[in-house]
C-alpha positions in Angstrom: -58.7 -0.5 171.7 -55.5 1.9 171.2 -53.2 0.0 169.8 -50.1 1.0 171.5 -47.4 1.6 169.6 -49.4 3.8 167.0 -51.1 5.7 170.2 -47.3 6.2 171.3 -45.5 7.4 167.9 -48.4 9.8 168.1 -47.4 11.9 170.8 -43.2 11.3 170.1 -44.2 13.1 167.1 -47.4 15.9 168.0 -44.2 16.5 171.7 -41.3 16.1 170.3 -40.8 16.1 166.7 -42.9 18.3 163.4 -43.0 16.2 160.4 -41.4 12.9 159.3 -38.1 15.1 158.2 -37.4 14.3 161.2 -38.2 10.3 161.5 -34.7 9.0 161.2 -33.3 5.0 161.5 -31.0 3.0 160.9 -30.8 -0.2 160.1 -28.0 -3.4 160.0 -26.9 -5.6 157.1 -24.2 -7.6 157.3 -22.7 -10.5 154.6 -22.7 -13.2 158.3 -26.5 -13.4 157.1 -25.9 -14.7 153.9 -29.6 -17.0 153.2 -29.5 -18.9 149.5 -33.3 -19.5 150.6 -34.0 -15.8 149.2 -31.4 -16.1 146.4 -31.8 -20.0 144.2 -33.5 -23.4 145.1 -31.9 -25.5 147.4 -32.2 -28.8 149.5 -33.4 -29.0 152.4 -35.9 -30.5 155.5 -39.6 -29.4 154.7 -40.2 -26.5 156.6 -36.8 -25.4 156.9 -37.9 -21.2 156.4 -33.6 -20.6 156.3 -30.7 -22.3 155.2 -27.4 -21.1 154.8 -24.3 -21.3 153.6 -21.2 -23.8 154.8 -18.2 -21.5 155.0 -15.1 -22.2 155.5 -12.2 -20.8 157.4 -11.6 -16.8 156.6 -15.4 -16.2 155.4 -16.2 -16.1 158.3 -15.4 -13.0 158.7 -18.0 -10.2 157.8 -19.0 -6.8 156.9 -21.6 -5.2 158.3 -23.4 -1.9 156.4 -25.4 0.7 159.0 -27.4 2.5 156.2 -29.8 5.1 157.1 -32.3 8.0 155.9 -35.1 9.3 156.8 -38.9 9.6 155.7 -38.1 11.7 153.0 -35.8 9.7 151.1 -32.8 11.4 152.7 -29.8 8.7 152.9 -27.3 9.5 156.0 -23.4 8.9 155.3 -22.9 4.9 156.0 -20.8 3.2 158.3 -19.0 0.3 157.2 -17.3 -2.1 159.7 -14.6 -4.7 158.8 -13.0 -8.0 160.5 -8.9 -6.4 160.6 -7.0 -5.0 163.4 -5.7 -2.9 161.1 -7.6 -1.5 157.7 -5.7 -2.1 154.6 -4.4 1.2 153.1 -6.5 -0.1 149.1 -9.9 0.0 151.8 -9.5 3.4 153.7 -8.6 5.2 149.6 -11.7 3.7 148.2 -14.1 4.5 150.6 -15.8 7.6 149.3 -14.9 10.4 150.9 -18.5 11.1 152.7 -18.4 7.3 154.3 -17.5 6.3 157.9 -15.2 3.4 158.2 -14.5 1.3 161.3 -13.4 -2.0 162.4 -13.8 -5.3 165.0 -12.9 -8.6 165.4 -15.5 -10.2 163.6 -16.9 -7.0 161.6 -19.8 -6.7 163.3 -21.5 -2.7 164.9 -19.8 -2.5 168.7 -20.7 -0.1 171.3 -17.3 2.2 170.9 -17.9 1.4 166.7 -21.3 3.1 166.7 -21.4 6.0 169.4 -18.0 6.5 167.3 -20.0 7.1 164.0 -23.4 9.6 165.8 -20.4 12.0 167.6 -18.7 12.1 164.8 -20.2 11.2 161.3 -23.8 11.7 161.7 -24.7 14.3 164.4 -21.4 16.6 162.5 -23.4 15.3 158.9 -27.0 16.4 160.5 -25.4 20.1 161.4 -23.9 20.5 157.9 -27.0 20.0 156.3 -29.3 22.3 158.3 -31.5 19.2 159.6 -33.8 20.7 162.7 -33.5 19.5 166.2 -35.0 17.7 167.8 -34.9 14.5 165.3 -36.1 11.0 166.2 -33.4 8.1 165.9 -35.6 4.4 165.8 -32.3 1.8 166.2 -32.8 -1.4 167.0 -32.6 -1.6 170.8 -28.7 -4.5 170.6 -26.8 -3.8 173.6 -24.3 -1.9 170.8 -26.9 0.8 169.9 -28.0 1.5 173.8 -25.3 3.1 175.8 -25.7 5.3 179.2 -23.0 7.9 177.2 -24.9 7.7 173.8 -27.8 8.9 175.3 -26.4 11.4 177.4 -24.8 12.8 174.5 -28.4 11.9 171.9 -30.1 13.5 174.7 -27.8 17.3 175.3 -27.7 18.0 170.9 -31.2 17.2 170.4 -31.4 13.5 169.2 -34.9 11.6 170.6 -33.3 7.7 170.7 -36.0 5.2 170.2 -34.6 1.6 170.7 -36.9 -0.8 169.3 -37.2 -4.8 170.5 -33.9 -6.1 170.2 -33.6 -8.4 166.6 -37.6 -7.5 165.5 -36.5 -5.0 162.9 -37.6 -6.7 160.1 -40.7 -6.5 161.7 -41.4 -3.2 162.9 -39.3 -0.6 161.3 -40.9 1.1 158.0 -37.6 0.7 155.5 -35.9 -2.2 156.6 -39.6 -4.2 156.0 -40.5 -1.8 152.4 -36.9 -0.3 151.6 -34.0 -2.6 152.2 -35.3 -6.0 151.8 -34.5 -5.3 147.8 -31.5 -4.4 149.4 -30.5 -6.7 151.2 -31.2 -9.3 148.9 -28.3 -8.0 146.2 -25.8 -7.4 149.0 -25.8 -11.3 149.9 -26.1 -11.7 145.7 -22.9 -10.1 145.6 -21.9 -11.6 149.0 -22.1 -14.7 147.6 -21.2 -14.0 144.2 -17.4 -12.3 144.8 -15.3 -15.3 146.5 -16.9 -17.2 142.7 -15.8 -13.9 140.7 -12.3 -13.6 142.5 
């Protein structure tokens, strides 16, 4: 029997997109997901696969980074979400010029922030870098990534938005499986080490 996912990807590639340069994906990394079990040994119940660190006070706030790229290794400008009502001036000043940043009460990605990123950062970046459209953009099927307004914008601009099953990107997205695992490890480690050093 034929694998439906493989067949579906072949159809998208054959009908709408020419070559791996036009297959793009985004992945979110969040400091809230700090998992001790990948960093060091801890005491926990037998069989427990994830052991979370106990946090206090404002440590519940997190920073979320949206990182993207294509199958040829070209990286998109990242989007960093902060848990502030108003961004501190030192953060705005120190951010690289090509990066996008946003805010939400808890630092999570929001539908508005993702839409603003696609329309004001990602699409202009595609045109500035002469990326041939249409492109296929794989995203987590979370509600913040799939809205009517975003779908309409993407359809008009030649961005084929492909939503994978929510919260399953660690199984389905190639970059999440092969590239971002190491990056997430270092992100989580830095998130743990920062409060100790500052």
